[in-house]
N, C-alpha and C positions, 0 to 999 in steps of 0.2 A: 442372700442376695445383696450386692452393695447398693445402697440408696442413691439415686442420682438426683442432685439437687437442680433446682431451676437454674441457680446461679452458674452451676456447671454447664449445664446445656447452652446457656447464653454465652459463656466464655468461648465454648467450642464453636458456636454459630459464628461469634464476633471474628474468631481467628480463621475460619474456613469459608465462611458464607453460606454453609449448607443449611437445609431446612431444619426447623425445630425437631421434628419427629426423627429425621435421619441422624441428627445430633445424638438424641436421647438412646436410639438404637446402638450407635457407634459407641457411646459411653458405657451402655449396659454391656455389651460385647467385650469391652475393654476393661470392665469391672471398676469403672470410675477413672482409670489412668488416662489423663488428657492426651498424652503424646501417642499411645497406642490407640486412642480414638481417632487422632488426626490421621494415623497411618492407616487405619480401616477405611477411612473415608477416601484416602488417596488411592488405595486398592480398588475400591468400588468404581471410583474414576477409571483407573486403568482397565478394569473389566469392562466397563462401559465403552470406553475408547475402542477397544478390540472388537466389541460386538456391533459398534456403528461404523467402522473403518470403511464399509462399502457405501455408506450414506453419502448423498451429495450435500456439500456445505457451500451453498451459492449465495446466501445472506451474510451479513456480517456489517463491519464499519472498516473504513479507511481513515488512518491517521497521518497528517503530515506535519512535521514539526522542524523547527530550525533552533539553533542555539542561540544564547543572547547576543553574541556577537556576529551572528549570522554567517559564520565561516564553515558551518556544516549543517546539513539536514538529512532527515530519513523520512521515508513514506512506507507504510506497511499495511497490510490487510489481516484482519482477524476475522476468520470466517466462521459462521454458524449455519445451523439448518433452517431455521424459521425468522421471519421478519418480527415476530414477537420478541425474541430474545434479543436481536440486533437493535431494537429501539429502547432497551432496557438501560438506564443510567448506569447501573452497576457493570453492564458488559461494556459499555462506552467507556467508563473509568478504568476498566481492566486493560483495554486496547491501549489506551493514554499511557498506562503505567508501563506496558511492554515497549512503547514507542520511546518513552523517556529514558529507559534501559539502554534501547538502541541508540538513541541520541548521544548518550553519555559515553558509551564504549564504541560506537560505530564498529559493529563486527562486519566482516567481509561477506559472510553468507547466513542465510536463514539458520543453518545448523549450528553456527557458531552463536547466533542470537539465542536459540533454545538452550544452550548450555551455559549462559550467563546467569549469574546469581539474581533471584527475584526476592529482594527485601528479606534476606535470611538464609535459611538452610536449603530452601528449595530453588531449583533451577527454574528458568522461564517455562521450559517444557514440562518439568514437573508440576508446575503450578498450573498449566494448562490442562494437564491430565486430571488434576484435583478438580478444577472447574468443570471440567466434563461430568464428573461424579455429581456435583452440585446442581448444575444446570440440566443435565440429562440429554445433551445434544453433542454431536460431533464439533469440535472446535479445532481450529488449526490456524497457525500463521503460514499464508501460502502465497504471500507477496511481500517482498522486502527489498528495498533499494536505498542507496545513501548517495550523497554528493558531499565531498570534502574539498574545500578551497583553501590555499595557502593564505597566510596573513598578507594583506596588501594586494591580494590577486583577485578580488571580487567578492560577492556575497550571495547567499542562497536564500530565496524567499519560498514560503509554502501557501498553498491554497487547498482548503477542503470543500468540495463541490456537492450539492443536493443532499444534505444530511448525512454526511459520512459515506456516500455511495462511490465516491471517487476522491482521490488526492494526488496533488502534483507538488514537487519541488522543482524550482528553476534556479539556475546558477547564472548571474551576470558577471561580466568583466569589470564592472565598476562597483566601488564601494560607496557607502554615504545614504544618508536619509532621502535624498532627492530621487534616489532610484528604486526605493521600496515600492511606490505605487506602479511604476512601470513593470517591475518584476512580477507583481502579483496581476496585473493585467495580462501579462504573457502567461502566467501560470493558469489563468481561467480561460485563456485561449486554448491551451494544450487540452485542458478538461473538456471544453466544447467541441473543439476540432479533432482531436485524436491524431496528431501527426506521428508518423512512424520513425521519423528521424530529425536531426537538427538541420541539415541540408542534404543535397544529393549525395555528397561523399559519405554520409553516414548511413545511406540506404543498403541494406544487404544484397549481395550480389544474386542470391536465390530470388528475392523480390523483384530485382530488376529482370532477370531471366524470364520469370513468370509474366510480367507485364508485357515484355516484349512478345512472348510467345501468345498471349491473349490478344495483343494488338495485331499481330499478324494473322490471326485466326479469324478475326473480326472483319479484317480487311479482305481476306480471302472469300469470306462468305457475302461480302458486298460486291464481289466480282472485280476487284482490282487486279491488276497484272502481277504475275507472280514476282517479277524483277522490282516491282514498286513496294512489296509487302514490308520489307525490314526499314526502308525510309519511312513508310507511313506509321509503322509500329514505333519508330524512334520519335517521331513528333508526338504521339500519343504518350510516349514515355516522358517527355518534357512537361506535358500537361499533368501527368501523374505527380512529378516532382513538385510542381507549383501548387499542387492542391494538398499534398501528403507530407511536405517538409516544412517544419515550423517557420524557419526565417522566410521562406517564399510564399507562404500561405497569405491570402487575403487577411487583414486584421479585422476581427470582428466588429470592433466599434467604429471603424472607418474603413470600409471595403475599397476605398481608392487607394489605400496604402498596403503595401505588403507588411508583415511584422518587422521585418528588417528596417523599412522605412520609417515605420513608427519609432522603433528605438532610436534611430539616427536623428529623428526631430527633437528628441529629448536631448541627446548628445551626440556629436558626430562620430565618436569613438565607441558608443555604447551597443553591446550586442550579447547574445546568449551563447554560453560556452557549454550548457549541459542541461537536460531536464530529465526527470522520472516521473511517470504516469502509473499509478496503480488504481484499478477500479474493480468493483464487484462483478461477479459472474464467471 
């Protein structure tokens, strides 16, 4: 039998993050071959991934990040099964590394992100599978969005809310340091108030139809005349737009102003052009 040294075990642990005993078992099975041991741990992760595929991964962390010149930003959720894992700094650092890759490459979809290289031979998806074997929980990137602005056409600001439980990126149409704080204030607004769209033009038609349907049904139960139901429902819809679209919402730091009014108080032309919000759950 090949003798497995403590240095070999440490080397494998440093490379994979697996537990000491798991590393020793993998090295023993691989007869001391480090590359084979890494592959064994990866396969263990794949088996565990399949075994835990039907488990719920509602905990985790959300990372929001922007480039140094603030012309692009990403927000993503790395989910796990337990709060214990989510609060582990190694897990948070792992999520940050994935976000850094996403920020550098700005893939269009989660699938493209998972196919990108993760610091070497493994893809992001393969590294996640490896970490499933290390951590022993279902892990998945199940929330990813990006915003990219052209040079000279605004900037993107990030905000991470409540211990990584939610993240927001907001794009403003103006560049420069004077607009960083307003951008972050609006990002905090998004995290707190969860708008469904930027303005009423951005609200999905299915949501509008549903709100009209609900408004008409409520008015009907209140005994309002049938001929008045649609008009009443439309009035309720306008209230829905005010409460649920970002630029029309009351600004959380000064409820006498809308978010749009707040931005115009900073600069008459300042507005939000896009936002992305990801949270746990």
